[in-house]
C-alpha positions in Angstrom: 201.1 160.1 54.8 200.1 159.5 51.2 203.2 157.2 50.6 202.4 155.1 53.7 198.8 154.7 52.7 199.8 153.7 49.1 202.3 151.1 50.6 199.6 149.7 52.9 197.1 149.4 50.1 199.6 147.7 47.8 200.6 145.3 50.6 197.0 144.4 51.3 196.4 143.7 47.6 199.5 141.5 47.4 198.4 139.6 50.5 194.9 139.0 49.1 196.2 137.8 45.8 198.6 135.5 47.6 195.9 134.1 49.8 193.6 133.5 46.8 196.5 131.8 45.0 197.2 129.6 48.0 193.5 128.7 48.3 193.4 127.7 44.7 196.6 125.7 45.0 195.3 124.1 48.1 192.0 123.2 46.3 193.6 121.7 43.3 195.5 118.7 44.9 192.2 117.4 46.3 191.2 116.2 42.9 194.1 113.8 42.6 193.3 111.5 45.6 189.8 111.0 44.2 191.1 109.7 40.9 193.5 107.5 42.9 190.7 106.2 45.0 188.7 105.4 41.9 191.7 103.6 40.4 192.2 101.6 43.6 188.5 100.7 43.6 188.7 99.4 40.0 191.8 97.4 40.8 190.1 95.8 43.8 187.0 95.0 41.8 189.1 93.4 39.0 191.1 91.4 41.6 187.8 90.2 43.3 186.4 89.1 39.9 189.6 87.2 39.1 189.5 85.5 42.6 185.8 84.6 42.1 186.7 83.0 38.7 189.5 81.0 40.3 187.2 79.9 43.1 184.5 78.8 40.6 187.1 76.9 38.5 188.4 75.2 41.7 192.0 76.3 41.4 192.2 78.2 44.7 190.7 77.5 48.2 188.6 79.9 50.2 191.3 80.2 52.9 193.9 81.4 50.4 191.3 83.9 49.0 190.9 85.5 52.4 194.7 86.0 52.8 194.9 87.5 49.2 192.0 89.8 49.9 193.5 91.1 53.1 196.9 91.6 51.4 195.2 93.5 48.5 193.3 95.7 50.9 196.5 96.5 52.8 198.3 97.3 49.5 195.5 99.7 48.4 195.4 101.4 51.8 199.2 101.9 51.7 198.9 103.4 48.2 196.2 105.8 49.4 198.4 106.8 52.4 201.4 107.5 50.0 199.2 109.7 47.7 197.9 111.6 50.7 201.4 112.1 52.0 202.5 113.3 48.6 199.7 115.9 48.5 200.5 117.0 52.0 204.1 117.5 51.1 203.1 119.5 48.0 200.9 121.8 50.2 203.6 122.2 52.8 206.2 123.1 50.1 203.8 125.7 48.6 203.0 127.1 52.1 206.7 127.4 52.8 207.3 129.2 49.5 204.5 131.6 50.3 205.8 132.2 53.8 209.2 132.9 52.4 207.9 135.4 49.9 205.8 137.1 52.7 208.8 137.3 54.9 210.9 138.8 52.1 208.2 141.5 51.4 207.9 142.2 55.2 211.7 142.6 55.4 211.6 145.0 52.5 208.8 147.1 54.0 210.7 147.1 57.3 213.8 148.4 55.6 211.8 151.1 53.9 210.3 152.1 57.2 213.6 152.3 58.9 215.0 154.5 56.1 212.0 156.8 56.4 212.5 157.0 60.2 216.2 157.9 59.7 215.2 160.6 57.2 212.6 162.1 59.6 215.2 161.9 62.5 217.6 163.9 60.3 215.0 166.5 59.6 214.2 166.8 63.4 217.9 167.2 64.1 218.1 170.0 61.6 215.1 171.7 63.0 216.5 171.4 66.6 219.8 173.0 65.6 218.1 176.1 64.0 217.8 179.2 66.2 214.3 179.8 67.7 212.1 182.8 66.8 212.7 184.4 70.2 216.4 184.3 69.6 216.0 185.9 66.2 213.7 188.5 67.8 216.2 189.4 70.5 219.0 189.7 68.0 216.9 191.9 65.8 216.0 194.2 68.7 219.7 194.6 69.8 220.8 195.3 66.2 217.9 197.8 65.7 218.8 199.6 69.0 222.4 199.8 67.9 221.4 201.2 64.5 219.2 203.9 66.0 221.9 205.0 68.4 224.4 205.2 65.6 222.0 207.2 63.4 221.2 209.7 66.2 224.8 210.3 67.1 225.9 210.8 63.4 223.3 213.5 62.8 224.6 215.7 65.6 221.2 215.9 67.3 220.4 215.0 70.8 219.0 211.7 71.4 216.3 213.0 73.7 214.5 214.9 71.0 214.1 211.9 68.6 212.9 209.5 71.3 209.1 209.9 70.7 209.4 209.3 66.9 211.9 206.4 67.3 209.8 204.8 70.0 206.7 205.0 67.8 208.5 203.5 64.8 210.0 200.8 67.0 206.7 199.9 68.5 205.1 199.6 65.1 207.9 197.6 63.7 208.0 195.4 66.7 204.2 194.7 66.4 204.6 193.7 62.8 207.6 191.5 63.6 205.8 190.0 66.5 202.8 189.1 64.3 205.1 187.6 61.6 207.1 185.7 64.2 204.0 184.3 65.9 202.7 183.1 62.5 205.9 181.4 61.8 205.9 179.9 65.3 202.4 178.6 64.7 203.4 177.1 61.4 206.5 175.5 62.9 204.4 174.0 65.7 202.0 172.6 63.2 204.8 171.1 61.2 206.4 169.7 64.3 203.0 168.1 65.3 202.6 166.6 61.8 206.2 165.3 62.0 205.5 163.8 65.4 202.3 162.1 64.2 204.2 160.8 61.1 207.0 159.5 63.4 204.5 157.8 65.7 202.7 156.2 62.7 206.0 155.0 61.3 207.1 153.6 64.7 203.7 151.8 65.0 204.0 150.5 61.5 207.6 149.3 62.1 206.5 147.5 65.3 203.6 145.9 63.4 206.0 144.8 60.6 208.4 143.4 63.2 205.6 141.4 64.8 204.4 140.2 61.5 208.0 139.2 60.6 208.2 137.2 63.9 204.9 135.5 63.2 206.0 134.6 59.6 209.3 133.2 61.0 207.4 131.1 63.4 205.1 129.9 60.6 208.1 129.1 58.5 209.7 127.1 61.2 206.5 125.2 61.8 206.2 124.5 58.1 209.8 123.2 57.9 209.2 121.0 60.9 205.9 119.7 59.4 207.6 119.1 56.0 210.4 117.1 57.8 207.9 115.1 59.7 205.9 114.4 56.5 209.1 113.3 54.7 209.8 110.8 57.5 206.2 109.5 57.3 206.6 109.2 53.5 209.8 107.2 53.9 208.1 104.9 56.4 205.1 104.5 54.1 207.5 103.6 51.2 209.2 101.0 53.4 205.8 99.5 54.4 204.7 99.5 50.7 208.0 97.7 49.7 207.5 95.1 52.5 203.9 94.6 51.3 205.0 94.2 47.7 207.6 91.6 48.7 205.0 89.7 50.8 202.7 89.8 47.7 205.5 88.4 45.5 206.1 85.6 48.0 202.4 84.8 48.2 202.1 84.8 44.4 205.1 82.4 44.1 203.5 80.1 46.7 200.2 80.3 44.8 202.0 79.3 41.6 203.5 76.3 43.3 200.1 75.3 44.6 198.7 75.7 41.2 201.4 73.4 39.8 200.5 70.8 42.4 196.8 71.1 41.7 197.5 70.7 37.9 199.5 67.5 38.6 196.8 66.2 40.8 194.1 67.0 38.2 196.2 65.2 35.5 196.6 62.2 37.7 192.8 62.2 38.4 192.1 62.5 34.7 194.3 59.6 34.0 192.6 57.6 36.7 189.2 58.5 35.3 190.4 57.4 31.9 191.6 54.1 33.3 188.3 53.6 35.2 186.3 54.3 32.0 188.4 51.8 30.1 187.9 49.3 32.9 184.1 49.9 32.8 184.1 49.4 29.0 186.1 46.3 29.3 183.8 45.0 32.0 180.7 45.8 29.9 182.2 44.2 26.8 183.3 41.0 28.6 180.2 41.0 30.8 182.4 40.6 33.9 181.1 40.5 37.4 179.8 43.5 39.2 182.3 42.9 42.0 185.2 43.7 39.6 183.5 47.0 38.6 183.0 47.9 42.2 186.7 47.2 42.9 187.7 49.5 40.1 185.4 52.3 41.4 186.8 51.9 44.9 190.3 52.1 43.4 189.3 55.4 41.6 188.0 56.8 44.8 191.1 55.8 46.6 193.2 57.4 43.9 191.3 60.6 44.3 191.7 60.6 48.0 195.4 59.7 47.6 195.9 62.6 45.2 194.2 65.1 47.6 196.2 63.7 50.5 199.4 63.9 48.5 198.8 67.6 47.6 198.2 68.5 51.3 201.2 66.5 52.3 203.3 68.3 49.7 202.1 71.7 51.0 202.9 70.7 54.6 206.3 69.4 53.5 207.0 72.7 51.7 206.1 74.7 54.8 208.2 72.4 57.0 211.2 72.7 54.5 210.9 76.5 54.7 211.0 76.4 58.5 213.9 74.0 58.5 215.8 76.2 55.9 215.3 79.2 58.1 216.7 77.3 61.1 219.6 76.1 58.9 220.4 79.7 57.9 220.4 80.7 61.5 222.8 77.9 62.4 224.9 78.5 59.4 225.2 82.2 60.4 226.6 81.0 63.7 229.0 78.4 62.3 230.0 80.1 59.0 233.8 79.7 59.5 233.7 76.0 60.4 231.4 75.0 57.6 233.2 77.0 54.9 236.5 75.6 55.9 235.1 72.0 55.9 232.5 71.9 53.1 233.4 74.5 50.4 236.3 76.5 49.0 235.9 80.1 47.8 237.6 80.5 44.4 237.0 84.2 43.8 234.5 87.1 44.2 233.5 90.0 42.0 231.6 93.1 42.8 230.7 96.2 40.8 228.0 98.6 39.7 226.6 99.8 36.4 224.0 102.0 34.8 221.9 100.3 32.1 220.3 102.7 29.7 216.8 102.4 28.3 216.6 99.5 25.8 220.1 98.3 26.6 221.8 95.2 28.0 224.8 94.7 30.2 226.6 91.3 30.4 229.2 90.2 33.0 231.6 87.4 31.9 233.0 85.0 34.5 235.7 82.3 33.9 237.4 79.9 36.2 240.8 80.6 34.6 243.6 78.9 36.5 241.2 77.1 38.8 239.8 75.1 35.9 242.6 72.6 36.1 242.3 72.1 39.9 238.5 72.1 40.3 235.7 70.0 38.7 233.3 72.4 37.1 230.3 70.2 37.9 230.9 70.9 41.6 231.2 74.7 41.3 228.4 76.9 42.6 227.8 80.4 41.4 226.4 82.7 44.2 224.9 86.0 43.1 223.3 89.0 44.7 222.3 92.4 43.3 220.2 95.5 44.1 218.6 97.7 41.4 217.3 101.3 41.7 214.8 102.9 41.2 213.1 100.1 43.1 209.8 100.5 41.2 211.3 99.3 37.9 211.9 95.7 36.8 215.1 94.2 35.3 215.3 91.0 33.3 218.0 88.7 34.8 219.6 85.8 32.8 222.4 83.3 33.5 223.9 81.4 30.5 226.6 78.7 30.2 229.8 79.7 28.4 230.8 83.2 27.2 228.2 85.0 25.1 228.7 88.5 23.6 226.4 88.9 20.7 222.6 88.7 20.3 222.9 85.6 18.1 224.9 83.9 20.8 222.3 85.0 23.4 219.6 83.3 21.3 221.5 80.0 21.0 222.9 80.0 24.6 222.0 77.3 27.2 220.1 79.3 29.8 220.1 78.4 33.5 217.9 81.4 34.3 216.1 83.1 31.4 214.0 86.3 31.4 213.4 86.5 35.2 211.8 89.8 36.0 213.2 91.2 39.3 212.2 94.4 41.1 214.4 96.0 43.7 217.0 93.2 43.8 217.5 89.5 44.3 220.0 86.8 45.3 220.6 83.1 44.9 222.9 80.4 43.8 223.1 78.1 40.7 225.0 74.9 39.9 226.4 73.8 36.6 227.0 77.3 35.4 230.7 76.6 34.4 230.0 73.3 32.6 230.7 74.9 29.2 234.3 76.1 28.6 234.6 76.7 32.4 232.9 80.0 31.9 229.4 81.6 32.3 227.7 84.9 31.4 225.3 87.0 33.6 223.1 89.4 31.6 221.0 92.2 32.9 218.5 93.7 30.4 216.6 97.0 30.4 215.0 96.4 27.0 211.5 96.9 28.2 212.1 100.5 29.4 211.5 103.4 27.0 213.2 106.3 28.9 214.4 105.6 32.4 217.8 104.0 33.1 218.5 101.4 35.9 221.4 101.3 38.3 222.6 97.8 39.3 225.0 97.0 42.2 226.1 93.3 42.2 228.3 90.9 44.2 229.3 87.5 42.8 231.0 84.6 44.5 232.3 81.4 43.0 232.6 78.4 45.4 233.9 74.9 44.8 232.5 72.0 46.8 235.1 69.6 48.4 
């Protein structure tokens, strides 16, 4: 009984310590999302301030600002979802570990209880195989009678004369033996009752341990299922975040194009204003007619309207070109074989993968080789596509004319694409890459990273136009 009470007290203490540890562990991750929320709030405020400055300067329209704000809010909400999923995964992993530890302790206790039950069963078997007190008493009486008979016959006396004395002695001895045997019987009964109570307590304890083990197994299965579900949700959130990042990159590129067009229009407007000012000065100096001045002002206004109309027309033409390019890609996907056979000729392809260490570069040299004599290098197209991992890191991508192997040659090279920062992967095609010595060099650079390496998988195709 003392050992079982000690085990129960130790188990309860362990459970309380585990519960307190789990509560502390569950309370600690809540501080992280708050910091993330504050960071997201600061980034939103900074973005709103930048957008307000761009609106005040007149570089961006209000319609574009609404789209940007909506995309920024979506990006921040997706970041918050990812952080919440990470915290939930951490909690589920901790709960799974604690459930595993609890199940192991319960199994150990169950094994100890089963050993104790086996030991008690062995003791009961030994006690059952022992002869009872009544059997011992009967054996003693028979042996005592035989001894008395043998003593009376050996002395040569008649048995009838010694009967009163022997009977008195026998009665006194039997009384004492009966008392002793009754005491032993009482003690044995008390021991049996104690053993039975211990056995019932151990059986109830084992049943409780079995039930707790079943409950822990169910909780472990539920934790595993929840962790799998959370992992799936995390993957979906990562995919949504990647899609949002790509959409943001596309929108930033379109905004840069719009900014270029706005700059061109403002330059044209400034030139027109300068010309108008010169015309006004000439008109004032020569004292020309007011009609000539009005004509110049109307021309300036017409130029402004023409510049705005041209910017809008360019934007519409860009959108229409994108739609037509999408339709062309769909039609080209259906008629790839016919177009390739009629319009272009595939010279060779090259695929591979590499790991670029932190602060390192990795070039890939391409040469036309035997095709240089049969193909005009001006009509050779270089098509490239690559994926980089991890997807949250950026890689500098460069394409140079000719073969370049050293840093000095990199500095003096003729770049077609220079220092383009790409995240996750990219693809495209370039013309005129083989104009120098019928060769070109593709360079991936991880010089901006301090610790983490980058893995790049690429596929390159060289096509000659007929």
